[in-house]
C-alpha positions as CSV (number, residue, x, y, z in Angstrom):
1,M,-7.7,-10.6,19.8
2,I,-9.0,-7.1,18.9
3,A,-5.8,-6.2,17.2
4,R,-5.9,-9.4,15.2
5,V,-9.5,-8.8,14.1
6,F,-8.5,-5.2,13.1
7,A,-5.6,-6.4,10.9
8,L,-7.5,-9.3,9.4
9,T,-10.3,-7.0,8.3
10,L,-7.9,-4.4,7.0
11,C,-6.2,-6.9,4.7
12,A,-9.5,-7.6,3.1
13,A,-9.8,-3.9,2.2
14,V,-6.3,-3.2,0.9
15,V,-3.9,-5.4,-0.9
16,C,-0.7,-4.9,1.1
17,A,1.4,-6.4,3.8
18,L,1.6,-4.5,7.1
19,P,3.7,-5.8,10.0
20,A,7.4,-5.4,10.1
21,F,9.8,-5.3,12.9
22,A,9.4,-7.2,16.2
23,A,8.4,-5.3,19.3
24,E,11.1,-4.8,21.9
25,E,8.7,-4.8,24.9
26,E,8.7,-7.7,27.2
27,T,5.0,-8.2,26.4
28,A,4.7,-9.7,22.9
29,A,2.6,-7.8,20.4
30,P,-0.5,-9.6,19.1
31,E,0.3,-12.3,16.5
32,A,0.3,-10.9,13.0
33,P,-2.1,-12.7,10.6
34,A,-1.4,-13.7,7.0
35,Y,-1.5,-10.9,4.5
36,L,-2.1,-10.6,0.9
37,A,0.6,-9.2,-1.4
38,P,0.8,-8.4,-5.1
39,V,1.6,-11.4,-7.3
40,R,4.3,-11.4,-10.0
41,V,3.3,-13.0,-13.3
42,W,5.4,-13.2,-16.3
43,G,5.4,-14.7,-19.8
44,V,5.5,-14.1,-23.5
45,V,3.0,-11.6,-24.8
46,T,0.1,-12.5,-27.2
47,R,-2.1,-9.5,-27.9
48,L,-5.8,-10.1,-27.8
49,E,-8.5,-8.4,-29.8
50,N,-10.1,-6.8,-26.8
51,G,-6.9,-4.9,-25.9
52,A,-5.8,-7.3,-23.2
53,V,-2.7,-9.5,-23.5
54,L,-2.2,-13.2,-22.8
55,L,1.0,-14.0,-20.8
56,K,2.2,-17.5,-21.1
57,N,5.5,-18.8,-19.5
58,S,7.5,-22.0,-19.9
59,N,6.8,-23.3,-16.3
60,E,3.7,-25.5,-16.6
61,N,3.7,-26.0,-12.8
62,D,3.3,-22.3,-12.3
63,P,-0.2,-21.6,-11.0
64,Y,-0.1,-18.5,-13.2
65,H,1.4,-20.3,-16.3
66,E,-1.2,-18.5,-18.4
67,V,-2.8,-15.1,-17.4
68,I,-4.9,-12.6,-19.3
69,L,-3.6,-9.2,-18.3
70,H,-5.5,-6.0,-18.5
71,L,-3.8,-2.6,-18.4
72,A,-5.6,0.3,-16.8
73,E,-5.0,3.9,-18.1
74,T,-2.8,4.5,-15.0
75,T,-0.8,1.2,-15.2
76,P,2.9,2.1,-15.5
77,V,4.8,0.3,-18.2
78,V,8.5,0.5,-17.4
79,D,11.6,-0.1,-19.4
80,A,13.6,-2.7,-17.5
81,V,16.9,-1.1,-18.3
82,T,16.4,2.6,-18.1
83,G,13.3,2.9,-15.8
84,L,11.7,5.2,-18.4
85,P,8.0,4.9,-19.6
86,L,7.4,2.6,-22.5
87,D,4.7,2.4,-25.1
88,R,1.6,0.8,-23.6
89,E,1.1,-1.4,-26.7
90,L,3.1,-4.5,-25.6
91,R,4.7,-6.3,-28.5
92,N,3.7,-9.8,-29.6
93,G,6.5,-12.2,-28.6
94,E,8.3,-10.2,-26.0
95,T,8.7,-11.3,-22.4
96,V,7.4,-9.1,-19.7
97,Y,6.9,-9.1,-15.9
98,A,3.8,-7.8,-14.3
99,W,2.5,-7.4,-10.8
100,V,-1.2,-7.8,-10.1
101,G,-3.5,-7.9,-7.1
102,P,-4.1,-11.4,-5.6
103,A,-7.8,-11.2,-6.6
104,M,-8.2,-12.7,-10.1
105,T,-11.2,-14.0,-12.0
106,L,-12.0,-17.7,-11.8
107,S,-11.9,-18.0,-15.5
108,L,-9.4,-20.2,-17.3
109,P,-6.9,-18.6,-17.8
110,P,-7.5,-16.2,-14.9
111,Q,-7.7,-12.5,-15.6
112,A,-6.3,-9.6,-13.6
113,T,-5.5,-5.9,-13.9
114,A,-1.8,-5.0,-13.8
115,E,-0.5,-2.7,-11.1
116,V,2.8,-2.3,-13.0
117,V,4.5,-3.9,-16.0
118,V,8.2,-4.2,-16.8
119,A,9.1,-4.8,-20.4
120,N,12.1,-4.5,-22.8
121,I,14.0,-7.1,-20.7
122,P,17.3,-8.1,-22.3
123,A,18.4,-11.8,-22.0
124,D,20.1,-12.6,-18.7
125,F,19.3,-9.2,-17.3
126,G,18.3,-8.7,-13.7
127,A,14.9,-7.0,-14.1
128,P,13.7,-4.8,-11.2
129,Q,11.3,-6.1,-8.6
130,Y,8.2,-4.3,-7.4
131,Y,7.6,-3.6,-3.7
132,Q,5.3,-1.7,-1.4
133,V,6.7,-0.3,1.9
134,A,5.0,-1.8,4.9
135,Q,7.1,0.0,7.5
136,I,10.4,1.9,7.6
137,K,13.4,1.9,9.9
138,T,16.2,4.5,9.3
139,R,19.6,3.6,10.6
140,M,23.0,5.1,10.4
141,Y,25.8,2.8,9.4
142,A,29.5,3.8,9.7
143,D,32.3,2.4,7.6
144,K,36.0,3.2,7.5
145,S,35.6,6.0,5.0
146,S,32.3,7.8,5.7
147,P,29.0,7.4,7.4
148,L,26.4,5.5,5.5
149,I,22.7,6.3,5.9
150,A,20.4,3.4,5.1
151,V,16.6,3.1,5.0
152,E,15.5,-0.4,5.9
153,V,12.0,-1.1,4.7
154,A,9.8,-4.1,5.5
155,V,8.1,-4.7,2.3
156,T,5.5,-6.7,0.4
157,S,7.4,-8.5,-2.3
158,G,6.0,-8.9,-5.8
159,L,7.4,-12.5,-5.7
160,G,4.6,-13.3,-3.3
161,L,4.0,-12.8,0.4
162,K,7.2,-11.9,2.1
163,I,7.7,-9.6,5.1
164,E,11.4,-9.2,5.3
165,E,13.4,-8.5,8.5
166,P,15.4,-6.3,8.5
167,G,13.9,-5.6,5.1
168,L,15.2,-4.2,1.9
169,R,18.1,-2.0,2.5
170,I,18.3,1.2,0.5
171,T,21.4,3.4,1.0
172,V,22.4,6.9,-0.2
173,Q,24.4,5.3,-2.9
174,A,21.2,4.1,-4.6
175,E,19.9,6.3,-7.5
176,L,16.4,7.6,-6.6
177,L,14.1,8.4,-9.6
178,P,10.6,9.7,-9.8
179,W,7.9,8.4,-12.2
180,K,7.1,10.8,-15.0
181,T,8.1,13.9,-13.1
182,R,11.2,16.0,-12.7
183,Q,10.9,16.2,-8.9
184,I,13.9,15.3,-6.9
185,V,13.3,12.1,-4.9
186,Q,14.8,11.8,-1.4
187,M,15.0,9.1,1.2
188,E,12.3,10.9,3.1
189,D,9.9,10.3,0.3
190,L,9.8,6.6,1.1
191,Q,7.0,6.1,3.6
192,P,4.6,3.4,4.6
193,G,2.5,2.7,1.5
194,S,5.1,3.8,-1.0
195,Q,5.3,1.7,-4.2
196,F,8.5,1.3,-6.1
197,L,10.6,-0.8,-8.4
198,A,14.1,-1.7,-7.2
199,W,17.1,-2.7,-9.2
200,T,19.9,-4.7,-7.4
201,D,23.4,-5.7,-8.3
202,S,25.0,-9.2,-8.1
203,H,25.5,-8.7,-4.4
204,G,21.8,-7.9,-3.7
205,Q,22.6,-4.2,-3.1
206,V,19.9,-1.8,-4.3
207,T,21.4,0.4,-7.0
208,R,18.3,2.2,-8.3
209,V,14.8,3.0,-7.0
210,L,11.9,4.1,-9.2
211,L,9.3,5.7,-6.9
212,F,5.7,5.9,-8.1
213,P,3.3,8.7,-6.9
214,Y,1.9,8.1,-3.5
215,A,-1.4,6.4,-3.8
216,Y,-2.8,7.2,-0.3
217,R,-3.8,10.3,1.6
218,T,-1.4,9.4,4.4
219,W,-0.8,6.4,6.7
220,L,-1.7,5.4,10.2
221,R,-0.2,2.8,12.6
222,Y,-2.3,0.7,14.9
223,D,-0.2,-0.3,18.0
224,G,-2.3,-3.3,18.8
225,Y,-3.3,-2.0,22.2
226,G,-5.9,0.7,21.4
227,G,-3.8,3.5,20.0
228,I,-3.4,5.0,16.5
229,D,-0.3,7.0,15.4
230,M,-0.6,9.3,12.4
231,P,1.6,12.0,10.9
232,G,-0.3,15.3,11.1
233,E,0.0,19.0,11.7
234,G,-1.5,21.2,14.5
235,F,-2.2,18.3,16.9
236,P,-0.7,17.2,20.1
237,K,2.3,14.9,19.4
238,T,3.9,12.0,21.1
239,P,7.7,11.8,21.5
240,N,7.9,10.0,18.2
241,G,6.4,13.0,16.5
242,Y,3.0,11.6,15.6
243,L,-0.5,12.4,16.6
244,T,-1.9,9.7,18.9
245,V,-5.6,8.9,18.7
246,A,-7.4,6.6,21.1
247,A,-9.3,3.8,19.4
248,K,-12.5,2.3,21.0
249,E,-12.4,-1.4,21.2
250,T,-15.4,-3.8,21.4
251,E,-15.4,-7.5,21.5
252,E,-15.8,-7.7,17.7
253,E,-14.0,-4.7,16.2
254,V,-11.9,-1.6,16.6
255,L,-13.7,1.8,16.2
256,L,-11.9,5.0,15.3
257,P,-13.1,8.6,16.0
258,I,-14.0,10.1,12.6
259,R,-13.1,13.7,13.4
260,A,-9.7,13.1,15.0
261,V,-8.5,10.7,12.3
262,A,-10.0,12.7,9.3
263,E,-8.6,16.1,10.5
264,A,-5.2,14.5,11.1
265,A,-5.3,13.4,7.5
266,G,-6.1,17.0,6.3
267,Y,-9.9,16.6,5.8
268,T,-12.6,18.9,7.2
269,V,-15.3,17.5,9.4
270,N,-18.6,19.1,10.2
271,W,-21.8,17.9,11.9
272,V,-24.9,18.6,9.7
273,P,-28.4,17.8,11.0
274,G,-29.9,15.0,9.0
275,Q,-26.6,14.0,7.5
276,G,-24.5,13.4,10.6
277,A,-20.7,13.6,10.3
278,V,-19.8,15.1,7.0
279,V,-16.2,14.8,5.8
280,T,-15.0,17.0,3.0
281,D,-11.8,17.7,1.0
282,G,-12.1,21.3,0.0
283,E,-15.5,21.6,-1.6
284,N,-15.7,17.9,-2.4
285,L,-17.6,15.4,-0.3
286,V,-15.6,12.5,0.9
287,F,-18.4,10.8,2.9
288,S,-21.2,11.5,5.4
289,V,-22.7,9.0,7.9
290,L,-25.3,9.0,10.6
291,P,-25.0,7.2,13.9
292,G,-26.8,3.9,13.9
293,Q,-26.5,3.5,10.2
294,D,-24.4,0.9,8.3
295,V,-24.3,2.9,5.0
296,A,-22.1,6.0,4.2
297,R,-22.9,8.4,1.5
298,T,-20.0,9.4,-0.9
299,A,-19.7,11.5,-4.0
300,D,-20.2,8.3,-6.0
301,G,-23.3,7.1,-4.1
302,E,-24.0,4.9,-1.1
303,T,-21.5,2.4,0.2
304,W,-22.1,-0.3,2.8
305,L,-20.1,-0.4,6.0
306,T,-18.9,-3.5,7.9
307,G,-20.7,-2.2,11.0
308,N,-22.8,0.6,12.3
309,C,-21.7,4.2,12.9
310,Y,-21.4,4.6,16.6
311,F,-21.9,7.8,18.8
312,E,-20.7,8.1,22.4
313,K,-20.2,11.2,24.6
314,G,-20.1,13.6,21.7
315,T,-17.7,11.5,19.5
316,T,-18.7,9.7,16.3
317,Y,-16.9,6.5,15.5
318,L,-16.7,4.1,12.5
319,P,-15.2,0.6,12.3
320,A,-11.5,1.0,11.5
321,I,-11.7,-0.9,8.3
322,D,-14.3,1.4,6.9
323,L,-12.7,4.7,8.0
324,V,-9.4,3.6,6.5
325,R,-11.0,2.8,3.2
326,L,-13.2,5.9,3.0
327,L,-10.3,8.3,3.9
328,N,-7.8,6.4,1.6
329,L,-5.3,5.7,4.4
330,F,-2.5,3.2,4.4
331,P,-2.7,1.0,7.6
332,V,0.5,-0.1,9.3
333,Y,0.0,-2.8,11.9
């Protein structure tokens, strides 16, 4: 039940899908709850005076038959054929695909901010689809000619909620491209939380991946039984190569130790009288919090927590949902 509460509250904080591959142990892992995923909308563009665009498609039964789309300064607008950046001024009359968070305004038509837009789509062309990695499995496949390395990712699908098993298979034959940089992208750059567009051929094989900059500090995995695994340097590691942090479970929530998790993610933690646990990134304040309080102080001001900061035997804890959000971590269930 604790694991379920943890996952349910996390999906209220981040728009992603988390669980992936079934546990092999005899004892079944806690049941995974329903997750929110980015929603794909599409339609013909009508530019509006306020800089937004109206998307209207031909399917009147589509709940997103009409959507007002806003583009943030950081919203990628991608050429469907080449994967290159396009002019952000979408043309009247063209058809585009866009992926938005599931939270939309209640207005008619609903309004949302695009996470990514795909435009310049030729007729009868298989446009790329947008995904976010929930979990990764790497396997070696052998064929008659040569070994084939494949990364199998359990993903959130832009077509709606869909956790795939074994997932989207990306092999070394796929072309891997970075977004707006000349850096070389490798299979190892795909990690939990990675966001990308994938092109597929007529057989469903991924032919090209356009990888966007990683939007999180790092990721952490909750095992459902009181343990947290994280990538990290300079800490004791388990056989799987990850730092393991013990979570503190109560009847209502999962609490994580601030120092252990924050330092594993590369932050600095100090105890300052009157401020409590102070987490910094270089010279920049990330947050500070005092035991017994349900408010954290950040560089942008105060932010409410879902529960109180907790102190026990020299260790300061925060509810998992709050610590994940404040440290910008991607949670893997």
